Backbone bond lengths (Angstrom), bond angles and torsions (degrees), N, CA, C in turn:
res aa  C-N    CA-C-N  psi(-1)  N-CA   C-N-CA  omega(-1)  CA-C   N-CA-C  phi
1 M - - - 1.437 - - 1.519 110.58 -
2 H 1.310 115.22 159.96 1.453 119.49 -178.27 1.546 109.99 -91.75
3 E 1.323 113.68 168.87 1.473 119.14 -179.25 1.522 110.89 -65.19
4 I 1.303 116.09 142.91 1.463 122.17 -179.83 1.513 108.40 -92.11
5 S 1.320 116.52 127.09 1.470 120.62 -175.70 1.536 110.17 -69.17
6 K 1.326 114.12 158.98 1.457 120.45 177.96 1.524 110.38 -61.27
7 D 1.321 117.06 -37.94 1.463 121.64 179.16 1.532 110.10 -62.50
8 D 1.321 117.31 -44.35 1.470 121.03 178.98 1.519 110.59 -64.32
9 R 1.320 116.99 -41.01 1.470 120.21 178.63 1.522 110.86 -64.27
10 N 1.342 115.97 -39.26 1.472 119.90 178.68 1.531 111.43 -64.75
11 W 1.319 117.31 -43.29 1.481 119.62 -179.90 1.523 111.02 -66.51
12 A 1.329 117.36 -37.27 1.468 120.59 176.49 1.524 110.04 -64.45
13 L 1.334 116.31 -42.62 1.462 121.51 177.45 1.525 109.72 -60.06
14 I 1.329 117.54 -44.53 1.459 121.60 179.79 1.533 110.47 -63.42
15 C 1.320 116.99 -38.85 1.485 120.09 176.72 1.524 110.45 -56.30
16 H 1.323 116.07 -48.14 1.455 119.90 -178.56 1.530 111.97 -65.93
17 L 1.328 117.27 -46.80 1.456 120.74 -176.51 1.537 113.13 -73.48
18 S 1.319 116.89 -20.11 1.463 118.93 -179.99 1.528 111.61 -66.11
19 G 1.313 116.72 -17.11 1.474 120.52 174.37 1.526 111.66 -62.83
20 L 1.323 116.24 -19.75 1.474 120.54 177.08 1.518 111.27 -65.00
21 A 1.321 117.69 -14.15 1.476 121.08 176.29 1.525 110.68 -59.18
22 G 1.302 116.89 -20.89 1.462 121.06 177.09 1.513 113.57 -63.50
23 F 1.328 116.03 -23.07 1.471 120.21 179.81 1.526 111.68 -80.10
24 T 1.346 117.54 -1.32 1.466 120.81 178.54 1.514 112.05 -79.13
25 G 1.315 116.30 -17.32 1.472 119.89 -177.57 1.518 112.21 92.65
26 I 1.331 117.41 -4.38 1.459 121.12 176.51 1.515 107.59 -77.26
27 P 1.339 117.67 123.32 1.471 120.24 -177.59 1.535 112.27 -55.65
28 F 1.298 115.82 129.85 1.460 125.79 175.73 1.538 114.35 61.80
29 A 1.331 117.63 16.57 1.465 120.80 176.99 1.528 110.68 -62.97
30 N 1.331 116.35 -30.13 1.466 119.81 178.54 1.525 112.77 -65.20
31 V 1.314 117.54 -24.68 1.476 121.61 178.02 1.531 109.10 -93.95
32 I 1.314 117.56 -42.74 1.465 121.94 -174.13 1.537 111.84 -65.05
33 A 1.326 117.34 -44.20 1.466 119.99 -177.10 1.540 112.52 -60.51
34 P 1.339 120.23 -53.28 1.472 117.84 178.20 1.520 112.84 -66.71
35 L 1.337 116.83 -29.54 1.471 119.92 178.85 1.525 110.40 -64.02
36 I 1.327 117.33 -43.30 1.461 121.30 179.50 1.526 110.81 -64.13
37 I 1.320 116.59 -46.83 1.462 120.31 -179.62 1.524 110.54 -62.88
38 W 1.321 117.19 -45.44 1.473 120.68 179.36 1.510 110.43 -60.87
39 M 1.318 118.09 -45.49 1.466 120.69 -178.46 1.532 111.66 -63.89
40 M 1.326 117.34 -34.58 1.465 120.73 179.06 1.530 112.62 -70.78
41 K 1.317 117.26 -33.53 1.464 121.52 -170.05 1.525 115.53 -112.09
42 K 1.330 118.11 -5.89 1.470 120.46 -171.59 1.520 114.55 -61.57
43 D 1.316 117.65 -30.66 1.469 120.34 -177.68 1.528 112.82 -85.72
44 Q 1.319 117.28 -4.96 1.449 120.80 -176.80 1.525 113.53 -96.88
45 S 1.358 116.58 -16.50 1.445 119.27 -176.22 1.534 110.06 -158.17
46 W 1.326 116.68 132.06 1.467 119.60 176.54 1.526 110.21 -63.88
47 F 1.346 116.72 -34.98 1.475 120.51 -177.33 1.526 110.85 -68.63
48 V 1.323 117.14 -46.09 1.473 120.92 177.20 1.524 109.75 -63.29
49 N 1.323 117.57 -39.63 1.458 121.41 177.93 1.530 110.09 -60.76
50 D 1.313 116.70 -48.45 1.464 121.50 -178.82 1.527 111.53 -63.02
51 Q 1.315 116.53 -50.73 1.461 119.98 -176.05 1.536 112.17 -73.37
52 G 1.329 116.11 -30.96 1.470 119.82 175.42 1.510 111.13 -64.09
53 K 1.327 117.06 -44.60 1.476 121.21 176.53 1.523 110.10 -60.32
54 E 1.318 115.32 -42.49 1.463 120.10 -179.13 1.536 110.28 -62.75
55 A 1.337 116.41 -44.38 1.460 120.50 179.81 1.538 111.53 -63.69
56 V 1.322 116.89 -43.42 1.467 120.73 179.71 1.523 110.49 -65.43
57 N 1.322 117.49 -45.77 1.463 120.77 178.07 1.536 111.28 -58.94
58 F 1.333 116.68 -42.19 1.458 119.67 179.13 1.523 111.02 -63.63
59 Q 1.321 117.05 -43.78 1.459 120.12 -178.29 1.521 111.77 -66.66
60 I 1.324 117.43 -37.71 1.477 119.86 175.88 1.527 109.30 -64.35
61 S 1.331 116.38 -46.32 1.470 120.36 179.43 1.523 110.78 -60.57
62 L 1.314 116.71 -45.96 1.466 121.71 -179.80 1.529 110.77 -60.42
63 T 1.323 116.72 -40.64 1.460 121.20 178.32 1.521 110.98 -61.69
64 I 1.315 116.90 -43.25 1.463 121.67 177.86 1.533 109.93 -61.41
65 Y 1.349 116.12 -45.19 1.458 119.82 179.89 1.528 111.82 -63.23
66 V 1.331 116.82 -37.82 1.479 120.63 179.34 1.520 110.43 -67.59
67 I 1.314 117.40 -40.06 1.470 120.75 177.96 1.536 109.95 -61.71
68 I 1.324 116.45 -44.30 1.465 120.60 178.73 1.525 110.12 -63.25
69 A 1.343 117.04 -43.13 1.472 120.22 179.34 1.529 110.74 -64.61
70 A 1.345 116.90 -37.38 1.464 120.32 178.66 1.519 110.59 -63.07
71 I 1.311 116.74 -39.93 1.475 120.63 176.98 1.536 109.69 -64.85
72 L 1.330 115.99 -37.50 1.467 119.76 -177.98 1.529 113.80 -75.16
73 I 1.320 117.06 -1.83 1.473 118.94 174.21 1.526 109.91 -59.58
74 I 1.316 116.23 -30.12 1.471 121.01 176.92 1.530 110.90 -55.10
75 L 1.331 115.71 -37.16 1.467 120.72 179.76 1.533 112.35 -92.64
76 L 1.315 116.51 6.48 1.457 125.18 179.75 1.518 115.16 71.13
77 I 1.321 119.31 -11.02 1.472 119.57 177.59 1.526 111.13 -80.85
78 G 1.319 116.48 -14.64 1.460 120.40 179.66 1.515 113.03 -67.04
79 I 1.313 117.80 -31.60 1.474 121.46 -177.46 1.524 111.13 -63.11
80 P 1.342 118.99 -53.53 1.469 117.30 177.78 1.536 112.44 -67.51
81 L 1.333 117.15 -30.39 1.470 119.41 177.07 1.522 111.25 -64.02
82 L 1.318 117.65 -40.88 1.467 121.19 177.67 1.525 110.51 -62.20
83 F 1.323 116.00 -41.03 1.462 120.22 177.96 1.530 111.01 -62.60
84 V 1.311 116.56 -47.95 1.470 121.78 179.57 1.530 110.78 -61.55
85 L 1.326 116.76 -43.05 1.463 120.74 179.31 1.535 111.37 -63.81
86 G 1.332 116.88 -40.96 1.463 120.39 179.51 1.513 112.34 -64.69
87 I 1.330 116.70 -50.39 1.471 121.30 -179.57 1.533 110.29 -68.33
88 G 1.330 116.62 -45.14 1.468 119.96 179.83 1.523 112.19 -62.54
89 G 1.329 116.54 -42.83 1.460 120.52 178.32 1.518 111.40 -61.54
90 L 1.316 116.25 -43.11 1.464 121.24 178.97 1.528 110.85 -61.64
91 I 1.305 116.84 -47.61 1.472 121.52 179.87 1.524 110.57 -61.57
92 L 1.327 117.22 -46.03 1.471 120.36 -178.91 1.524 111.96 -64.80
93 M 1.338 118.30 -36.83 1.464 120.04 177.74 1.528 110.74 -65.50
94 I 1.327 116.89 -38.27 1.459 120.40 179.48 1.535 110.43 -68.19
95 V 1.329 116.52 -43.00 1.473 120.53 177.72 1.529 109.72 -61.70
96 A 1.325 117.68 -45.16 1.468 121.32 179.84 1.524 111.00 -62.37
97 A 1.319 117.26 -41.04 1.467 120.70 178.79 1.529 110.87 -64.13
98 M 1.309 116.94 -41.36 1.468 120.43 178.18 1.519 111.52 -63.49
99 K 1.329 115.92 -42.41 1.473 120.59 178.00 1.525 110.41 -64.29
100 A 1.331 117.20 -41.77 1.466 120.99 179.26 1.529 109.58 -62.43
101 N 1.306 116.57 -39.64 1.477 120.84 179.89 1.527 110.52 -64.97
102 E 1.314 117.10 -27.82 1.464 121.85 177.35 1.537 111.46 -84.52
103 G 1.329 117.11 -8.25 1.467 121.00 -178.62 1.510 113.09 83.07
104 V 1.338 116.47 22.49 1.452 122.38 -178.50 1.533 108.57 -103.74
105 T 1.334 116.99 131.01 1.461 118.97 174.97 1.516 108.27 -70.46
106 Y 1.324 115.84 135.64 1.462 121.43 -176.37 1.517 109.10 -121.22
107 R 1.314 116.04 141.46 1.469 122.15 175.58 1.527 108.08 -120.52
108 Y 1.324 115.84 121.20 1.456 121.28 177.31 1.537 109.84 -70.69
109 P 1.329 117.66 141.12 1.464 119.03 174.41 1.533 110.63 -74.25
110 L 1.321 116.61 156.42 1.472 124.55 175.47 1.526 113.01 55.62
111 T 1.331 114.95 33.62 1.475 119.96 179.95 1.511 110.26 -103.35
112 I 1.318 115.62 132.03 1.462 120.70 174.47 1.521 107.40 -85.18
113 R 1.308 116.61 127.97 1.480 121.51 -176.14 1.529 109.86 -87.99
114 F 1.330 115.93 82.46 1.456 120.97 178.86 1.533 110.94 -72.01
115 I 1.333 115.88 -41.81 1.465 122.14 179.65 1.520 106.55 -102.00
116 K 1.304 116.64 120.60 1.473 120.56 -178.09 1.520 111.64 -96.34
């Protein structure tokens, strides 16, 4: 493969970090923000396309896990699960952004690959 430009690495980094929009309280902002960036830039770079899909898939998966944990609050196990998902999601987004900045393709663990 060829060298990944700084611009491509920056857009991939932004795709990953845009998932932080979910912390604004706007419903599904964590999915919408990386989806918009990926859709705008996917045809300009294979790296942004790859990492954008990865970021969107992770955010969709994380949203599903949060919904399940919210339902499990009834059984009281949902509260610590929500905490773990929040902290874990934040850490994984930062790791992914750092890898993207280095030009390394990153795969999130426990991610359902909705977009191939």
